[in-house]
C-alpha positions as CSV (number, residue, x, y, z in Angstrom):
1,M,-7.3,-69.3,-33.5
2,S,-4.4,-68.8,-31.2
3,E,-3.2,-66.5,-33.8
4,E,-6.0,-64.2,-33.7
5,D,-6.4,-64.4,-30.0
6,R,-3.0,-63.3,-30.0
7,E,-3.5,-60.2,-32.5
8,L,-7.1,-59.5,-30.8
9,D,-5.0,-59.3,-27.1
10,R,-2.7,-56.8,-29.0
11,L,-4.9,-54.6,-30.3
12,K,-7.1,-54.4,-26.8
13,A,-3.7,-53.5,-25.2
14,K,-3.0,-50.7,-27.5
15,R,-6.5,-49.4,-27.3
16,M,-6.1,-49.6,-23.8
17,L,-2.8,-47.5,-23.9
18,E,-4.9,-44.5,-26.0
19,M,-7.6,-44.3,-23.7
20,Q,-5.0,-44.1,-20.7
21,K,-3.1,-41.4,-22.3
22,N,-7.0,-39.5,-22.7
23,I,-7.7,-40.2,-19.4
24,S,-4.2,-38.8,-18.1
25,Q,-4.2,-35.8,-20.6
26,K,-7.8,-34.9,-19.8
27,Q,-6.7,-34.8,-16.0
28,K,-3.6,-32.5,-16.5
29,I,-6.1,-30.1,-18.5
30,E,-8.5,-30.3,-15.7
31,E,-5.7,-29.7,-12.8
32,L,-4.3,-26.3,-14.8
33,K,-7.6,-25.1,-15.2
34,N,-8.4,-25.7,-11.4
35,E,-5.1,-23.7,-10.5
36,P,-5.5,-20.4,-9.3
37,K,-3.9,-18.2,-11.9
38,K,-1.4,-15.4,-11.8
39,P,-3.0,-12.6,-13.1
40,E,-1.0,-11.6,-16.3
41,I,0.9,-8.2,-15.7
42,S,0.4,-6.0,-18.9
43,P,3.8,-5.1,-19.9
44,R,3.5,-1.2,-19.0
45,D,2.5,-2.1,-15.5
46,L,5.7,-4.3,-15.3
47,V,7.8,-1.5,-16.6
48,V,5.9,1.3,-14.5
49,K,7.4,-1.3,-11.2
50,Q,10.5,-1.3,-12.0
51,L,10.8,2.8,-12.9
52,G,12.7,5.1,-10.2
53,Y,12.5,9.0,-9.4
54,R,10.8,10.5,-12.4
55,G,10.3,7.6,-14.3
56,V,6.6,7.5,-14.6
57,E,6.8,11.2,-15.2
58,V,8.9,10.6,-18.1
59,L,6.8,8.0,-19.7
60,Q,4.0,10.2,-19.4
61,N,5.0,12.7,-20.9
62,A,6.5,10.2,-24.3
63,E,3.5,8.1,-24.4
64,A,1.2,11.6,-24.9
65,Q,3.9,12.8,-27.5
66,F,5.0,9.4,-29.1
67,P,1.9,6.3,-28.3
68,E,2.9,4.1,-31.1
69,E,6.6,4.6,-30.2
70,S,6.2,4.2,-26.5
71,K,3.7,1.3,-26.8
72,V,7.0,0.0,-29.0
73,V,9.6,0.7,-26.4
74,I,7.5,-0.1,-23.3
75,E,6.5,-4.0,-24.9
76,K,10.3,-4.6,-25.5
77,L,11.3,-3.2,-22.2
78,A,9.1,-5.4,-20.5
79,E,10.0,-8.3,-22.8
80,L,13.8,-7.5,-21.1
81,I,12.9,-7.0,-17.7
82,R,11.0,-10.9,-17.7
83,G,13.6,-12.0,-19.0
84,G,16.3,-10.9,-16.2
85,E,18.4,-8.5,-18.7
86,V,17.5,-5.6,-16.6
87,S,17.0,-5.9,-12.9
88,E,18.0,-2.3,-11.9
89,T,15.4,0.7,-11.3
90,I,15.2,2.7,-13.9
91,D,14.9,6.5,-13.3
92,G,13.8,9.2,-15.3
93,G,17.1,10.5,-16.7
94,K,18.1,7.0,-17.7
95,L,14.3,6.9,-19.6
96,L,14.6,9.5,-21.1
97,T,18.3,9.1,-22.4
98,L,16.8,5.5,-23.4
99,F,14.0,7.4,-25.8
100,R,16.7,10.1,-26.8
101,S,18.8,7.3,-28.3
102,L,16.1,5.9,-29.9
103,D,15.5,9.3,-31.9
104,I,12.4,10.0,-29.9
105,R,12.7,13.5,-28.4
106,V,10.1,13.5,-25.6
107,R,9.9,17.1,-24.2
108,M,9.9,17.8,-20.0
109,Q,8.9,20.4,-18.9
110,T,11.8,22.2,-17.1
111,T,11.9,25.0,-14.7
112,I,15.1,26.5,-13.2
113,N,14.6,27.6,-9.5
114,V,16.9,29.8,-7.4
115,E,17.1,30.3,-3.7
116,Q,15.9,34.5,-3.3
117,D,15.3,35.6,0.3
118,G,15.3,32.2,1.9
119,K,12.9,31.0,-0.5
120,L,13.1,29.2,-4.3
121,V,11.8,30.9,-6.5
122,S,11.8,30.1,-10.6
123,W,14.1,32.0,-12.7
124,S,11.9,33.6,-14.8
125,D,10.7,35.2,-11.8
126,K,13.8,36.0,-10.5
127,L,14.3,37.6,-13.9
128,K,10.7,39.7,-13.9
129,G,11.7,40.9,-9.9
130,D,15.2,42.2,-11.4
131,V,13.3,43.8,-14.7
132,K,10.4,45.8,-12.4
133,T,13.7,46.9,-9.8
134,E,15.0,48.4,-12.8
135,Y,11.8,49.8,-14.3
136,E,10.7,50.9,-10.6
137,Q,14.0,52.9,-10.2
138,S,14.2,54.8,-13.3
139,S,10.8,55.5,-13.0
140,E,10.9,57.1,-9.7
141,P,9.8,61.0,-9.6
142,A,13.3,62.9,-10.5
143,T,14.9,64.7,-7.3
144,E,15.8,68.5,-7.1
145,P,19.5,67.7,-8.2
146,S,18.7,66.3,-11.2
147,T,16.0,68.8,-11.9
148,E,19.1,71.5,-11.5
149,S,21.1,69.4,-13.9
150,I,18.1,69.7,-16.5
151,V,17.8,73.2,-16.2
152,E,21.2,74.2,-16.3
153,S,21.6,72.3,-19.3
154,S,19.1,73.4,-21.2
155,G,20.9,77.0,-21.5
156,Q,19.0,78.5,-18.7
157,S,20.5,80.1,-15.6
158,S,19.2,78.9,-12.2
159,P,18.3,80.9,-9.5
160,E,20.6,80.4,-7.2
161,N,23.3,82.2,-9.8
162,T,21.5,85.7,-10.1
């Protein structure tokens, strides 16, 4: 009997250890459930937080023009940011360079402004204004000297010569 008692005691001890492990695992799971969870930040939001001057504008244009490709780039960029490999602010120029290096030709709306009379005017408006000015100068009514030159060149004598 003593051998059977020892074996029974070993089985009881083994069973007690298993029960203790199960109880501790359940407690850990409950603690994790009760802890306030940090909301998971989406990859896009993470990338947007890292963007600087005109970065969001480039990202929006890329998403509108190349939705699938942009999604992949955003996910990979978010992984790099989470991993700490990218810690600097990404401005629009850097992001545009990244897309173009991946053969994703994101088109951006560009304007060239010049100063005219103390105001910034778009280049196209300035050119339109210059063309109008040239057109207005050429379409002005003829003055007397130019009329005389037209009359003289037609072979008629001018009133002054008669």
